[in-house]
Rosetta silent file (secondary structure, phi, psi, omega in degrees, C-alpha in Angstrom):
SEQUENCE: XXXXXXXXXXXXXXXXXXXXXXXXXXXXXXXXXXXXXXXXXXXXXXXXXXXXXXXXXXXXXXXXXXXXXXXXXXXXXXXXXXXXXXXXXXXXXXXXXXXXXX
SCORE:     score description
SCORE:     0.000 S_00000001
   1 L     0.000  125.320 -179.413   -6.254  -16.014  -16.411 S_00000001
   2 L   -91.068  144.553  177.318   -8.732  -13.240  -17.084 S_00000001
   3 L   -85.786  123.071 -177.382   -8.420   -9.826  -15.500 S_00000001
   4 L  -114.180 -172.849 -178.641  -11.563   -9.099  -13.511 S_00000001
   5 H   -61.973  -36.540 -178.067  -13.014   -6.352  -11.381 S_00000001
   6 H   -61.771  -35.663  179.036  -11.144   -7.532   -8.303 S_00000001
   7 H   -63.888  -43.694  178.851   -7.794   -6.907   -9.976 S_00000001
   8 H   -65.423  -38.426  179.280   -8.717   -3.298  -10.728 S_00000001
   9 H   -66.230  -36.400  177.455   -9.983   -2.798   -7.191 S_00000001
  10 H   -65.960  -43.592  178.092   -6.719   -4.103   -5.758 S_00000001
  11 H   -62.516  -42.366  177.894   -4.701   -1.724   -7.960 S_00000001
  12 H   -63.106  -40.875  179.238   -6.978    1.142   -6.926 S_00000001
  13 H   -66.729  -39.370  178.073   -6.628    0.243   -3.245 S_00000001
  14 H   -64.637  -44.626  177.829   -2.826    0.052   -3.515 S_00000001
  15 H   -62.366  -41.769  178.269   -2.698    3.447   -5.232 S_00000001
  16 H   -62.995  -43.302  178.486   -5.009    4.929   -2.609 S_00000001
  17 H   -62.958  -42.384  177.755   -2.875    3.515    0.192 S_00000001
  18 H   -65.059  -40.215  178.098    0.329    4.861   -1.350 S_00000001
  19 H   -65.332  -43.092  178.610   -1.275    8.269   -1.859 S_00000001
  20 H   -64.977  -41.391  176.786   -2.571    8.386    1.707 S_00000001
  21 H   -61.290  -41.867 -179.999    0.813    7.319    3.048 S_00000001
  22 H   -64.545  -43.639 -179.137    2.489   10.045    0.987 S_00000001
  23 H   -65.124  -39.032 -175.272    0.100   12.752    2.185 S_00000001
  24 H   -79.879  -23.925 -173.167    0.458   11.764    5.835 S_00000001
  25 H  -106.635  -15.765 -174.996    4.227   11.317    5.979 S_00000001
  26 L   -91.815  147.327  175.266    5.734   14.002    3.732 S_00000001
  27 L  -105.114  -14.131 -179.907    6.592   17.532    4.774 S_00000001
  28 E   -81.030  129.951 -175.743    7.379   18.722    1.258 S_00000001
  29 H   -64.686  -35.150  179.084    4.387   20.453   -0.358 S_00000001
  30 H   -65.882  -40.539  178.168    5.141   19.051   -3.806 S_00000001
  31 H   -65.154  -36.635  177.837    5.175   15.503   -2.429 S_00000001
  32 H   -65.192  -41.809  177.411    1.846   16.093   -0.711 S_00000001
  33 H   -63.523  -36.936  176.644    0.334   17.274   -3.993 S_00000001
  34 H   -66.387  -35.744  176.040    1.656   14.135   -5.714 S_00000001
  35 H   -64.446  -39.249  176.739    0.005   12.030   -3.002 S_00000001
  36 H   -64.641  -37.996  177.160   -3.322   13.758   -3.643 S_00000001
  37 H   -64.149  -38.199  176.453   -2.909   13.015   -7.349 S_00000001
  38 H   -63.094  -40.290  179.008   -2.379    9.319   -6.547 S_00000001
  39 H   -64.297  -43.365  179.127   -5.589    9.289   -4.509 S_00000001
  40 H   -66.109  -36.658  177.763   -7.533   10.901   -7.347 S_00000001
  41 H   -67.866  -33.318  176.299   -6.075    8.422   -9.864 S_00000001
  42 H   -66.372  -37.188  175.774   -7.151    5.508   -7.677 S_00000001
  43 H   -64.475  -38.951  178.440  -10.691    6.896   -7.736 S_00000001
  44 H   -61.882  -42.175  178.572  -10.486    7.117  -11.535 S_00000001
  45 H   -60.778  -42.535  179.509   -9.486    3.460  -11.807 S_00000001
  46 H   -66.980  -40.468  177.691  -12.463    2.476   -9.668 S_00000001
  47 H   -57.238  -50.700 -175.622  -14.871    4.659  -11.686 S_00000001
  48 H   -68.688  -39.871 -179.380  -13.824    3.121  -14.971 S_00000001
  49 H   -65.796  -46.251  179.507  -13.682   -0.455  -13.643 S_00000001
  50 H   -65.297  -37.894  178.536  -17.124   -0.325  -12.053 S_00000001
  51 H   -63.616  -41.771 -177.932  -18.564    1.315  -15.144 S_00000001
  52 H   -69.897  -45.131 -173.051  -17.106   -1.350  -17.415 S_00000001
  53 H   -86.095  -19.057 -178.962  -17.998   -4.383  -15.324 S_00000001
  54 H   -93.576  -55.291 -175.638  -21.415   -3.303  -14.025 S_00000001
  55 H  -113.485  -25.063 -179.746  -23.276   -1.610  -16.877 S_00000001
  56 L    82.785    6.289  178.850  -20.837   -1.474  -19.768 S_00000001
  57 L   -98.941 -172.532 -171.584  -21.566    2.167  -20.562 S_00000001
  58 L  -101.926   16.477 -178.914  -19.315    5.224  -20.446 S_00000001
  59 H   -61.070  -42.798  179.737  -20.605    6.886  -17.261 S_00000001
  60 H   -64.394  -35.319  178.218  -17.463    5.984  -15.298 S_00000001
  61 H   -68.982  -35.779  177.026  -15.238    7.382  -18.016 S_00000001
  62 H   -65.773  -43.303  176.669  -17.154   10.669  -17.952 S_00000001
  63 H   -62.633  -40.031  179.639  -16.700   10.861  -14.176 S_00000001
  64 H   -63.872  -40.026  177.368  -13.006   10.047  -14.587 S_00000001
  65 H   -64.594  -39.077  176.276  -12.574   12.881  -17.104 S_00000001
  66 H   -62.020  -42.301  178.838  -14.277   15.240  -14.646 S_00000001
  67 H   -65.915  -36.313  177.387  -11.902   14.115  -11.882 S_00000001
  68 H   -63.870  -41.755  176.820   -8.917   14.641  -14.217 S_00000001
  69 H   -64.441  -39.960  177.274  -10.085   18.216  -14.868 S_00000001
  70 H   -63.438  -40.263  179.346  -10.512   18.733  -11.129 S_00000001
  71 H   -66.456  -37.033  177.538   -7.007   17.383  -10.512 S_00000001
  72 H   -65.404  -41.669  177.352   -5.529   19.749  -13.107 S_00000001
  73 H   -66.020  -39.624  178.299   -7.198   22.718  -11.425 S_00000001
  74 H   -64.086  -39.726  179.861   -6.035   21.489   -8.020 S_00000001
  75 H   -67.213  -40.591  179.838   -2.476   21.135   -9.267 S_00000001
  76 H   -65.594  -45.666  179.904   -2.444   24.631  -10.761 S_00000001
  77 H   -69.788  -41.142  178.594   -3.824   26.272   -7.632 S_00000001
  78 H   -62.235  -42.123  178.618   -1.694   24.127   -5.334 S_00000001
  79 H   -68.265  -33.547  175.524    1.499   24.963   -7.218 S_00000001
  80 H   -64.586  -39.847  177.736    0.590   28.677   -7.141 S_00000001
  81 H   -67.048  -41.440  178.667    0.225   28.462   -3.367 S_00000001
  82 H   -62.343  -42.375  177.916    3.523   26.579   -3.080 S_00000001
  83 H   -64.223  -38.119  177.626    5.290   29.241   -5.151 S_00000001
  84 H   -65.624  -40.881  177.799    3.824   31.998   -2.980 S_00000001
  85 H   -66.729  -38.529  179.267    5.002   30.222    0.179 S_00000001
  86 H   -64.867  -38.407  178.896    8.440   29.704   -1.382 S_00000001
  87 H   -65.737  -33.648 -178.727    8.754   33.412   -2.196 S_00000001
  88 H   -81.623  -47.763 -171.292    7.941   34.369    1.397 S_00000001
  89 H  -104.882   -8.379 -178.583    9.781   31.676    3.381 S_00000001
  90 L    57.992   33.103  173.995   12.368   30.383    0.843 S_00000001
  91 L  -155.051  155.794  175.435   11.316   26.799    1.602 S_00000001
  92 L  -109.865   22.140  175.212    8.497   24.494    0.510 S_00000001
  93 E   -72.647  127.233 -175.058    8.195   22.851    3.918 S_00000001
  94 H   -69.270  -22.079  178.187    4.513   22.900    4.868 S_00000001
  95 H   -72.565  -18.105  176.394    5.299   23.552    8.528 S_00000001
  96 H   -70.281  -24.301  179.790    6.741   26.933    7.541 S_00000001
  97 H   -74.524   -9.839  178.150    3.251   28.033    6.545 S_00000001
  98 H   -64.439  -25.485  179.722    2.104   27.772   10.166 S_00000001
  99 H   -74.626   -7.566  175.760    3.538   31.222   10.800 S_00000001
 100 H   -70.281  -16.139  179.433    0.934   32.614    8.389 S_00000001
 101 H   -67.955  -28.855 -177.476   -1.588   32.281   11.235 S_00000001
 102 L   -70.442    0.000    0.000   -0.010   35.224   13.066 S_00000001
């Protein structure tokens, strides 16, 4: 049995679904950031799979590297925000940040 494009798309869809479920159901900021990382990784799988099976060139891999750099920047900024919220409220519950509106 050969692994085709459909297999990669199914893996990407499962990762996207798990990431979306994690973002929507978790109250912990670190868990939400991990869910966003899962969503970005599912996009990377699709980029590389479509690039390989459609044209055979490296365009999808270049896009995936760009997304990886974007995810690293997002993780650094997100963790800095989480640390700032933890210093103020002594919790990483995202609902505690609602009092920042006042």
